[in-house]
C-alpha positions in Angstrom: 36.8 125.3 109.2 36.8 123.7 112.4 36.8 127.1 114.5 35.5 130.3 114.5 38.7 132.3 115.0 39.0 135.4 116.6 40.9 137.2 113.8 43.1 140.4 114.8 45.1 142.8 113.5 48.1 142.2 110.6 50.9 140.7 112.0 52.9 140.0 109.1 52.9 142.0 105.8 54.8 141.0 102.6 55.4 144.0 100.4 56.5 143.5 96.9 58.9 140.8 97.7 61.3 139.8 94.6 64.0 137.2 95.0 66.3 136.1 92.0 69.0 133.4 91.9 71.2 134.4 89.1 69.0 135.0 86.0 65.9 132.8 87.5 63.1 134.9 89.1 62.0 132.8 92.1 59.6 135.4 93.4 58.1 138.6 91.4 56.6 141.6 93.5 54.6 139.5 95.7 52.4 141.4 98.4 49.8 139.7 100.9 49.3 140.4 104.5 48.2 137.9 107.4 46.5 138.4 110.3 46.7 137.5 113.9 45.3 134.0 114.8 44.7 133.2 111.0 45.6 129.9 109.4 46.9 131.2 106.1 47.9 128.9 103.3 50.4 129.0 100.3 49.5 127.0 97.5 50.4 126.7 93.9 52.3 123.7 91.9 55.9 122.7 92.2 58.5 125.5 91.4 55.7 128.2 92.1 58.1 129.7 94.9 56.3 128.7 98.0 59.3 127.4 99.9 61.4 130.5 98.9 58.8 132.9 100.3 58.7 131.0 103.7 62.7 131.3 103.2 62.3 135.3 102.9 60.0 135.4 105.8 62.5 133.6 108.2 65.8 135.1 106.9 67.1 132.2 105.2 67.0 134.4 101.8 67.3 138.0 101.4 65.2 139.3 98.7 66.5 141.7 96.2 63.6 143.9 96.5 60.5 144.6 98.9 60.0 144.2 102.6 58.6 142.0 105.4 57.0 143.6 108.2 56.5 141.3 111.3 54.6 142.9 114.2 55.6 146.3 113.1 59.0 145.9 112.5 60.1 146.3 108.7 63.1 144.9 107.2 64.7 143.4 104.2 67.5 141.5 105.4 67.4 139.4 108.8 69.3 136.3 110.3 67.1 133.3 110.6 68.1 133.4 114.6 66.8 137.0 114.8 63.6 135.9 113.2 63.3 133.0 115.5 63.9 135.6 118.7 61.3 137.9 117.4 58.7 134.9 117.4 58.8 133.0 114.2 59.3 129.2 114.0 59.9 127.2 111.2 59.5 123.5 110.1 60.8 122.1 106.8 59.7 120.3 103.6 62.5 117.6 104.5 62.8 116.7 108.0 65.4 118.3 109.7 65.7 116.6 113.0 68.8 115.1 115.0 68.1 111.6 114.3 70.4 110.2 117.1 68.7 112.3 119.8 65.6 111.5 121.3 62.3 113.2 120.9 62.5 115.2 124.3 66.2 116.3 123.3 65.4 117.1 119.8 62.2 119.3 121.3 64.6 120.9 123.9 66.5 122.5 121.1 63.8 124.6 120.3 64.1 126.3 123.6 67.6 127.7 122.4 66.3 131.3 121.7 64.9 131.4 125.3 68.1 130.4 127.2 69.8 133.4 128.7 72.5 131.8 131.0 76.1 132.3 129.6 78.3 129.5 128.1 80.1 129.3 131.4 77.1 127.8 133.3 76.0 125.8 130.7 79.3 124.2 130.4 79.5 123.5 134.2 75.6 122.2 134.1 75.4 123.9 137.5 73.6 126.7 139.4 71.7 129.0 137.1 72.1 126.8 134.1 70.5 123.8 135.7 67.5 126.0 137.4 66.9 127.1 133.8 67.0 123.7 132.1 64.4 122.4 134.6 62.1 125.5 133.6 62.6 124.8 129.7 62.1 120.9 130.2 58.7 121.8 132.0 57.5 123.8 128.6 58.9 120.8 126.7 56.7 118.5 128.6 54.0 120.4 128.1 54.5 120.0 124.3 54.9 116.6 124.3 51.7 116.6 126.4 49.6 118.5 123.9 51.2 116.3 121.0 50.4 112.9 122.6 53.8 111.6 122.1 54.6 110.8 125.9 55.4 107.1 124.6 58.3 108.3 122.3 59.8 111.0 124.6 62.7 108.9 125.2 63.0 107.1 121.6 65.7 108.4 118.9 63.6 110.1 116.4 65.7 108.1 113.4 63.7 105.1 114.7 60.4 106.8 114.6 58.0 106.4 111.5 57.6 109.5 109.2 54.4 110.7 110.6 55.7 110.6 114.1 59.0 112.4 113.1 56.8 115.3 111.6 54.8 115.6 114.8 58.2 115.7 116.5 59.7 118.5 114.1 56.4 120.3 114.8 57.2 119.8 118.6 59.9 121.5 118.2 58.8 124.4 116.6 56.1 124.9 119.3 58.6 124.8 122.0 59.9 128.2 120.9 56.4 129.5 121.5 56.2 131.5 118.4 53.7 134.1 117.5 53.9 133.2 113.7 54.4 129.2 112.9 55.6 128.5 109.4 54.8 125.3 108.1 56.3 123.8 105.1 54.3 120.9 103.6 53.6 119.3 107.0 51.7 116.5 105.7 53.4 115.6 102.7 54.2 111.7 102.4 51.5 111.0 105.2 48.5 108.7 104.9 45.0 109.7 105.8 45.0 109.2 109.3 48.4 111.1 110.0 46.8 114.1 107.9 43.7 114.1 110.0 45.8 114.0 113.0 48.2 116.7 112.0 45.2 118.8 110.9 43.8 118.5 114.2 47.2 119.6 116.0 47.7 122.7 113.6 43.7 124.1 114.5 44.6 123.2 118.2 47.5 125.2 118.1 46.1 128.3 116.5 42.9 128.0 118.7 44.5 127.2 122.2 47.6 129.1 122.0 46.3 131.8 119.7 49.3 131.2 117.1 49.0 132.7 113.7 49.9 129.8 111.1 51.1 130.2 107.6 51.3 126.7 105.9 52.4 125.4 102.4 50.2 122.5 101.5 49.4 120.3 98.2 46.3 118.5 99.7 43.5 121.1 98.4 40.8 119.1 100.9 43.3 120.2 103.7 43.7 123.7 102.3 40.1 124.4 102.1 39.1 122.8 105.3 41.3 124.4 107.7 42.5 127.8 106.2 40.9 131.2 106.6 42.6 132.7 103.4 44.9 131.6 100.6 47.5 133.2 98.6 48.0 131.2 95.1 51.6 131.4 93.5 52.2 130.5 90.0 56.0 130.7 88.6 57.0 133.1 91.1 53.9 135.6 90.6 50.7 135.9 92.7 47.8 134.6 90.9 44.9 135.0 93.6 44.2 135.9 97.4 41.3 135.4 98.9 39.1 133.0 101.4 39.0 129.5 100.3 35.9 129.8 98.4 37.1 132.8 96.5 40.1 131.1 95.7 38.4 127.8 94.6 36.0 129.9 92.2 38.7 131.8 90.3 38.9 131.0 87.0 42.9 131.8 86.6 43.3 129.4 89.7 41.5 126.6 88.0 43.2 127.0 84.7 46.5 127.4 86.1 46.4 124.7 89.1 43.2 123.7 90.5 41.8 122.1 87.1 45.1 120.2 86.3 45.7 116.9 87.8 49.0 117.1 90.1 49.3 113.3 90.8 53.1 113.7 91.1 52.7 116.0 94.1 
């Protein structure tokens, strides 16, 4: 690991989460805890339920059983907008940006949960709305500087290469100033140099901002290098939970996942 992190108390607790679609069990009695300032990885083969778990945490899916506790607030059902206001931000496996909008404007949308002026002032683009937008733009410019994307701030994101689009999506999530950042395969489709850059940004976000990170990632080298703890899912069930070294040496994990080639991932 790149940093000796100051791990705090539990910020996220997933307790006995079960999720089904029709007769198909996506998740079955999954429990784990994430501590403040951790980088926590969720791994497992395709179809293991990893993205479904992130969707339960930030309210896209509502589990039939179990609860999610975030910053001491226990819940089973929450809307994504409520999760965002509570301090949870998310990136997606498939990039979800506004391709015709600039980098700056895309990252500005991450500030929506922070805006307080009513729709009347926003429509007029006058008075309090103008002052508030200036304040939000200042925060967005800080994110742009942090991610070193000043040169593309006015470029429509649809014209950017894939690796930079992923960085813009990270920027939009960071603009919300989250306490918990959920990253769904942030390095999928990237070359080695792009992966190294993304690893650095994730570690810097965790180190400089103190943001807790939960990520899904198939690159085991990345997972073992940057994670404090790892949970392993397999066909919707928890297979293991522990430090990277503990998970790497777990025979059940080796048999089900690490010891099998996953060239298609």
